TORFI-138307 format. One record per atom (N, C-alpha, C): atom name; x, y, z. Coordinates in Angstrom, 1 decimal. Example, Ala and Ser with C-alpha at 12.3 -4.5 7.8 and 13.67 -1.06 7.14 Angstrom:
% TORFI-138307
+-------+--------+--------+--------+
! atome !   east !  north !     up !
+-------+--------+--------+--------+
!     N !   13.2 !   -5.7 !    7.8 !
!    CA !   12.3 !   -4.5 !    7.8 !
!     C !   13.2 !   -3.3 !    7.8 !
!     N !   12.8 !   -2.2 !    7.1 !
!    CA !   13.7 !   -1.1 !    7.1 !
!     C !   12.9 !    0.0 !    7.9 !
+-------+--------+--------+--------+
This chain:
% TORFI-138307
+-------+--------+--------+--------+
! atome !   east !  north !     up !
+-------+--------+--------+--------+
!     N !  -29.0 !  -12.6 !  -21.4 !
!    CA !  -28.5 !  -13.3 !  -21.9 !
!     C !  -28.0 !  -14.6 !  -20.3 !
!     N !  -28.7 !  -15.5 !  -20.3 !
!    CA !  -29.1 !  -17.0 !  -19.2 !
!     C !  -27.1 !  -17.6 !  -19.2 !
!     N !  -26.8 !  -17.7 !  -18.3 !
!    CA !  -26.2 !  -18.6 !  -17.5 !
!     C !  -25.6 !  -19.8 !  -18.7 !
!     N !  -26.7 !  -20.4 !  -19.0 !
!    CA !  -26.4 !  -21.5 !  -20.1 !
!     C !  -26.2 !  -21.2 !  -21.2 !
!     N !  -26.6 !  -20.3 !  -22.1 !
!    CA !  -26.4 !  -19.2 !  -23.0 !
!     C !  -25.4 !  -18.9 !  -23.5 !
!     N !  -24.5 !  -18.3 !  -22.3 !
!    CA !  -23.5 !  -18.5 !  -21.8 !
!     C !  -22.5 !  -19.3 !  -22.7 !
!     N !  -22.8 !  -20.8 !  -21.1 !
!    CA !  -21.4 !  -21.3 !  -21.4 !
!     C !  -21.8 !  -21.9 !  -22.7 !
!     N !  -23.5 !  -22.4 !  -23.5 !
!    CA !  -22.8 !  -22.9 !  -25.1 !
!     C !  -22.3 !  -22.2 !  -26.2 !
!     N !  -22.9 !  -20.3 !  -25.5 !
!    CA !  -21.4 !  -19.7 !  -26.3 !
!     C !  -20.4 !  -20.2 !  -26.7 !
!     N !  -20.1 !  -20.5 !  -25.3 !
!    CA !  -18.2 !  -20.6 !  -25.2 !
!     C !  -18.2 !  -22.4 !  -25.6 !
!     N !  -19.3 !  -23.1 !  -25.3 !
!    CA !  -18.7 !  -24.4 !  -26.2 !
!     C !  -18.2 !  -24.5 !  -27.7 !
!     N !  -19.2 !  -23.5 !  -28.1 !
!    CA !  -19.2 !  -23.1 !  -29.9 !
!     C !  -18.0 !  -22.5 !  -30.2 !
!     N !  -17.1 !  -21.8 !  -29.3 !
!    CA !  -15.8 !  -21.2 !  -29.9 !
!     C !  -15.2 !  -21.7 !  -30.4 !
!     N !  -14.4 !  -21.9 !  -31.1 !
!    CA !  -13.3 !  -22.0 !  -31.8 !
!     C !  -11.8 !  -22.2 !  -30.8 !
!     N !  -11.2 !  -23.3 !  -30.5 !
!    CA !  -10.5 !  -24.0 !  -29.7 !
!     C !   -9.4 !  -22.7 !  -29.5 !
!     N !   -8.7 !  -21.7 !  -30.3 !
!    CA !   -7.6 !  -21.2 !  -30.6 !
!     C !   -8.6 !  -19.8 !  -29.6 !
!     N !   -9.7 !  -19.7 !  -30.1 !
!    CA !  -10.5 !  -18.5 !  -29.5 !
!     C !  -10.4 !  -18.2 !  -27.8 !
!     N !  -10.7 !  -19.9 !  -27.6 !
!    CA !  -10.9 !  -20.1 !  -26.2 !
!     C !   -8.9 !  -19.6 !  -25.7 !
!     N !   -8.2 !  -20.5 !  -26.0 !
!    CA !   -7.1 !  -20.6 !  -25.6 !
!     C !   -6.6 !  -19.0 !  -25.4 !
!     N !   -6.7 !  -18.3 !  -26.3 !
!    CA !   -6.8 !  -16.8 !  -26.5 !
!     C !   -7.5 !  -15.6 !  -25.3 !
!     N !   -8.7 !  -16.5 !  -25.0 !
!    CA !   -9.1 !  -15.4 !  -23.6 !
!     C !   -8.8 !  -16.1 !  -22.3 !
!     N !   -8.1 !  -17.4 !  -22.3 !
!    CA !   -7.5 !  -17.5 !  -21.2 !
!     C !   -6.1 !  -17.4 !  -20.7 !
!     N !   -5.5 !  -17.5 !  -22.0 !
!    CA !   -4.2 !  -17.1 !  -21.7 !
!     C !   -4.0 !  -15.4 !  -21.8 !
!     N !   -5.5 !  -14.1 !  -22.1 !
!    CA !   -6.1 !  -12.5 !  -22.1 !
!     C !   -5.9 !  -13.0 !  -20.5 !
!     N !   -6.8 !  -13.6 !  -20.0 !
!    CA !   -7.0 !  -13.8 !  -18.7 !
!     C !   -6.2 !  -13.9 !  -17.3 !
!     N !   -4.7 !  -14.3 !  -18.2 !
!    CA !   -3.9 !  -14.6 !  -16.5 !
!     C !   -3.4 !  -13.3 !  -16.4 !
!     N !   -3.0 !  -12.1 !  -16.9 !
!    CA !   -2.6 !  -11.2 !  -15.8 !
!     C !   -3.6 !  -10.3 !  -14.8 !
!     N !   -5.2 !  -10.4 !  -15.0 !
!    CA !   -6.1 !   -9.8 !  -13.9 !
!     C !   -6.2 !  -11.3 !  -13.1 !
!     N !   -5.9 !  -12.2 !  -13.7 !
!    CA !   -6.4 !  -13.1 !  -12.2 !
!     C !   -4.8 !  -13.8 !  -11.0 !
!     N !   -4.0 !  -13.0 !  -11.6 !
!    CA !   -2.9 !  -13.3 !  -10.6 !
!     C !   -2.5 !  -11.8 !   -9.9 !
!     N !   -2.6 !  -10.8 !  -10.7 !
!    CA !   -3.3 !   -9.6 !   -9.7 !
!     C !   -4.4 !   -9.9 !   -8.9 !
!     N !   -5.5 !  -10.6 !   -9.0 !
!    CA !   -6.5 !  -10.5 !   -8.2 !
!     C !   -6.2 !  -11.0 !   -7.2 !
!     N !   -5.5 !  -12.6 !   -7.4 !
!    CA !   -5.0 !  -13.7 !   -6.2 !
!     C !   -3.9 !  -12.4 !   -5.2 !
!     N !   -2.8 !  -12.0 !   -5.8 !
!    CA !   -1.9 !  -11.8 !   -4.9 !
!     C !   -2.2 !  -10.7 !   -3.7 !
!     N !   -3.4 !  -10.3 !   -4.8 !
!    CA !   -4.0 !   -8.7 !   -4.1 !
!     C !   -4.6 !   -9.2 !   -2.7 !
!     N !   -5.6 !  -10.2 !   -3.1 !
!    CA !   -6.4 !  -11.4 !   -1.7 !
!     C !   -5.1 !  -11.5 !   -0.9 !
!     N !   -4.1 !  -12.0 !   -1.9 !
!    CA !   -3.0 !  -12.8 !   -0.6 !
!     C !   -2.0 !  -11.2 !    0.9 !
!     N !   -2.8 !  -10.0 !   -0.1 !
!    CA !   -2.2 !   -9.5 !    0.7 !
!     C !   -0.3 !   -8.9 !   -0.3 !
!     N !   -0.9 !   -9.4 !   -1.3 !
!    CA !    0.8 !   -8.5 !   -1.9 !
!     C !    0.4 !   -8.1 !   -3.3 !
!     N !   -0.5 !   -6.6 !   -3.1 !
!    CA !   -1.0 !   -6.8 !   -4.5 !
!     C !    0.5 !   -6.3 !   -5.6 !
!     N !    0.1 !   -6.7 !   -6.8 !
!    CA !    1.0 !   -6.4 !   -7.8 !
!     C !   -0.3 !   -5.7 !   -8.7 !
!     N !    0.7 !   -4.9 !   -9.5 !
!    CA !    0.2 !   -4.6 !  -11.0 !
!     C !   -0.3 !   -4.7 !  -12.0 !
!     N !   -1.5 !   -5.0 !  -12.4 !
!    CA !   -1.3 !   -5.9 !  -13.8 !
!     C !   -0.7 !   -5.6 !  -14.7 !
!     N !   -0.1 !   -4.1 !  -14.7 !
!    CA !    0.9 !   -3.6 !  -16.1 !
!     C !    2.3 !   -4.8 !  -16.2 !
!     N !    2.6 !   -4.6 !  -14.5 !
!    CA !    3.6 !   -5.8 !  -14.4 !
!     C !    3.6 !   -6.9 !  -14.5 !
!     N !    2.5 !   -7.6 !  -14.5 !
!    CA !    2.4 !   -9.3 !  -15.0 !
!     C !    1.8 !   -9.1 !  -16.6 !
!     N !    1.7 !   -8.1 !  -17.6 !
!    CA !    1.6 !   -7.9 !  -18.8 !
!     C !    2.6 !   -8.1 !  -19.4 !
!     N !    3.9 !   -7.7 !  -18.6 !
!    CA !    5.1 !   -7.9 !  -18.9 !
!     C !    5.7 !   -9.1 !  -18.7 !
!     N !    5.5 !   -9.5 !  -17.7 !
!    CA !    6.3 !  -10.5 !  -17.3 !
!     C !    5.2 !  -11.4 !  -18.6 !
!     N !    4.4 !  -11.2 !  -18.8 !
!    CA !    3.7 !  -12.5 !  -19.5 !
!     C !    4.0 !  -12.5 !  -20.6 !
!     N !    4.3 !  -11.2 !  -21.2 !
!    CA !    4.6 !  -10.8 !  -22.6 !
!     C !    6.3 !  -10.9 !  -23.3 !
!     N !    7.0 !  -11.7 !  -22.1 !
!    CA !    8.3 !  -12.8 !  -22.1 !
!     C !    7.8 !  -13.6 !  -22.5 !
!     N !    6.9 !  -14.5 !  -22.0 !
!    CA !    7.1 !  -15.9 !  -22.0 !
!     C !    6.4 !  -16.1 !  -23.2 !
!     N !    6.9 !  -17.1 !  -24.3 !
!    CA !    6.2 !  -17.8 !  -24.8 !
!     C !    5.0 !  -18.5 !  -25.2 !
!     N !    3.9 !  -18.0 !  -26.1 !
!    CA !    2.5 !  -18.5 !  -25.6 !
!     C !    2.2 !  -19.7 !  -26.1 !
!     N !    1.0 !  -20.3 !  -25.5 !
!    CA !    1.0 !  -21.6 !  -25.8 !
!     C !    1.2 !  -21.9 !  -27.5 !
!     N !    1.8 !  -22.5 !  -28.1 !
!    CA !    1.9 !  -23.5 !  -29.5 !
!     C !    0.3 !  -23.6 !  -30.2 !
!     N !   -0.4 !  -23.7 !  -30.1 !
!    CA !   -1.9 !  -23.6 !  -30.1 !
!     C !   -2.7 !  -22.1 !  -30.2 !
!     N !   -1.8 !  -21.3 !  -29.8 !
!    CA !   -1.8 !  -19.5 !  -29.4 !
!     C !   -0.8 !  -19.0 !  -31.1 !
!     N !   -1.9 !  -18.8 !  -31.9 !
!    CA !   -1.3 !  -17.6 !  -33.8 !
!     C !   -0.9 !  -16.7 !  -33.0 !
!     N !    0.2 !  -15.4 !  -33.1 !
!    CA !    0.2 !  -14.4 !  -32.4 !
!     C !   -1.0 !  -13.7 !  -33.6 !
!     N !   -1.0 !  -12.2 !  -32.7 !
!    CA !   -1.9 !  -10.8 !  -33.7 !
!     C !   -0.9 !  -10.7 !  -34.1 !
!     N !   -2.4 !  -10.0 !  -35.1 !
!    CA !   -1.8 !   -9.6 !  -35.8 !
!     C !   -2.5 !   -7.7 !  -36.0 !
!     N !   -0.7 !   -7.1 !  -35.7 !
!    CA !   -1.1 !   -5.8 !  -35.2 !
!     C !   -2.9 !   -5.2 !  -35.7 !
!     N !   -3.5 !   -5.7 !  -36.7 !
!    CA !   -4.5 !   -4.4 !  -37.4 !
!     C !   -6.1 !   -5.0 !  -37.1 !
!     N !   -6.1 !   -6.1 !  -36.2 !
!    CA !   -6.7 !   -7.3 !  -35.1 !
!     C !   -6.7 !   -7.1 !  -34.2 !
!     N !   -5.7 !   -6.6 !  -33.3 !
!    CA !   -5.3 !   -6.0 !  -31.8 !
!     C !   -6.1 !   -4.6 !  -31.8 !
!     N !   -5.7 !   -3.8 !  -32.1 !
!    CA !   -6.2 !   -2.9 !  -32.9 !
!     C !   -7.7 !   -2.3 !  -32.3 !
!     N !   -8.0 !   -3.6 !  -32.8 !
!    CA !   -9.9 !   -3.3 !  -33.4 !
!     C !  -10.7 !   -4.0 !  -32.5 !
!     N !   -9.2 !   -4.4 !  -31.4 !
!    CA !  -11.0 !   -5.0 !  -30.1 !
!     C !  -11.0 !   -4.0 !  -29.5 !
+-------+--------+--------+--------+
């Protein structure tokens, strides 16, 4: 798949799916940024912190069955 096909596929995704992808990417993004700055933090620690934060309004909670199917 080319980069233009990836962009087209991303653009066709529903807004909630895009928001979920961005929300779920936060722990890894933060962990990489902190490691780059010389202050590594485990991804699990960041995930635990993120779990205590209210998700964005447009993000519906996952149903238990769909969370295990990924």
